[in-house]
Each structure stands twice: as structure tokens, then as C-alpha cells.
N, C-alpha and C positions, 0 to 999 in steps of 0.2 A: 794219891790227890791231896794237893795243898790246901792248907786250912785257908779260908777266904772271908773276909770280912766286909767287901765292899758290897752293899746292896745295889741291886740293879733297878733302875726307876721302873714302875710299872708298863708303862708305854713301851719302854726299850726292851723289856722281858717280854711282852706281848707279840712285838714285832718278832723278834727269833722263834718264838712258839709256832707263831703263822707260817715264818718261813720253812721250820722244821715239819710241820704237817703237810705241807706243800711237798715237800722232799719225800717224805713218806707214802704219800700218795702217788709220786712218779715212781717209785720203787715197787710199789703193789700193782700199778700198771705193768712193769717190765714183768712182774713175776706171772701177770694173767697173759702175757703176750707170749712167754715161752711156754705156759700150760696150753695155749691155742695154736703152738707151732707156727706163729707169726715168721715171716721172713728175716732172716739173721741181719740183713742191714738195717731194718725198721726198729730191732731191737738193740742194736749198737747205737742207732740215731739217740734212742731214750737213753741207754746208757751214759753218752756223752751229755745230754741235758741234765743229767743228774748231776754226774761229774762238776759240770760249770755251776750248778745250784750250790753245792757244797762249797765250792772253791769261793762263790759269793759270800755264803754264810762265815765262811772261815774269816774272810776279809773283813767284814762287819765286825766279827767278834774280836780280830786282833784290832781294828782300829780304836773300837769301844774301850778295849784293855788298856790300850796306848795312851790313851786322851784321859780316861777316867781313873783307871785303876795305878798305872805308873806316875802319871803327871801329877795326881793329887795324892801320893804318898805322904806319910806322915813327917818323914823325913829323908835326906839325901840316901843313907844307907837303907833304909825301907825302899826307896825307889831303885837304887842299885840291884837289891835282892829279887824284886819283882821284874826288872830288866832281864838278868839273867836266866829267870825261871821261864821268862817268852821267848828269849833266845835258845834254850833248849828245846822247848816244843817246836820253834820255827825249824830248827836243823832236822827234826824228824819230819815235821810238815812239808819240807822240799826235797825229801829222798825220793 
């Protein structure tokens, strides 16, 4: 993990945490559905919902990182380093 010096504003951090708690709740619901032998299409519908929620979460983090971390870099060299890091992660993200 890369050392990170950017501090996220409390409201931004809280919004991300709320999203993650909702996703965790969705995953817990899927686990219950499996335990209760729910129909596979119903389980898969919930899996799709979680995937979409995670995608949306990732898009918010990417947007925030691009606008707040890269754009606010202390100098061009630092901005380029942060951009390279993001591109490396995004290459894995789109696999």
C-alpha cells in the first residue's frame, strides 16, 4: 500500500463509509439467502446489485482521487507519480 498524505474531509469519508456498510449489508443478505436455500436467480439478482454498488463506490473513489489527490499534488512530478499509481490500479480494476 502506498503512503498517503491526503486527508479526506469528514463528510466525504462518512459518505464512503455509509456506502460500504450498505454493501456489507447486501453481502450479508446474500449469505442468508444461500443459507435459506433461496432460488438461484434471486441470489444472483442480489449479486448483480452488489457488483453495481461496488462499481459505483469505485467510481466515486476514482473521481475523488483524480480531483482531490492528483489535481492538488504539490508539483507536476508528484502529480505524475500519483497518476501512474492510479493507472496501475485501474489496469487491474478493468480486468
